[in-house]
C-alpha positions, 0 to 999 in steps of 0.5 A: 468483531476480531481484526485478522492481522497482515503480517506476510510476505507477499508478492504480486500474483500480476495475474490476478492483478489489474494494474493500470500504471506501468507493469512493474519487473518485479514485486515484493511487500512486507510488513509487519503488524501488532496491532495497532501499528502496521509498518510497510515496507514496498520494493518495486521493479522497473528493468534497472530502476528499482524504488523502496519505499517504509512506512509505520503508520498506526491504525486509529486514523491518527496522522503521521507525515514522512517524508520519502524518495522527495515526496511528502507524504501526510499519511493515515489508516483506519478499520473499517470492517476487517479492510485497512483504509489507506488515506496518503496526502503526497507532494512532490514540488507543487504537486500535491497527490491522493492517494486511497488504498484498501486492504483487505485478506481473503482465501484465509489469510493466504492473499491480501489485496489492495484497491489502490486509487491514485487522483492528482492533477496529471495522473490518474488510476485506480489499480488493484493488486493481489498478492499471495503471502510468501512466508 
């Protein structure tokens, strides 16, 4: 089975998404996927506040570490059929959480679906992000 490319510029469709976190004012995702390299840059805007993070992983399940926005993350990404599964252990100070995201493509690659589950001692949420390709 050939692996799909997740490369693209993606904008959220908030009408189709189901978020348990406050809805961002706007959001922007850019993925550069040249197997096995996967680079994601995401920006979330909440009113006047904007947050951008970027990380690069490989799709072979190897663990990568990165610091961003006062957090330390251990991350890995691997294939599950035509979907990509991301597992991230994120530490901020004394708090640690686990973020798991399943990325899949629908509508002949025009729609990116990200099923996200975050769990920590203080915060738990499940999000369904639906994005449409703009580039």
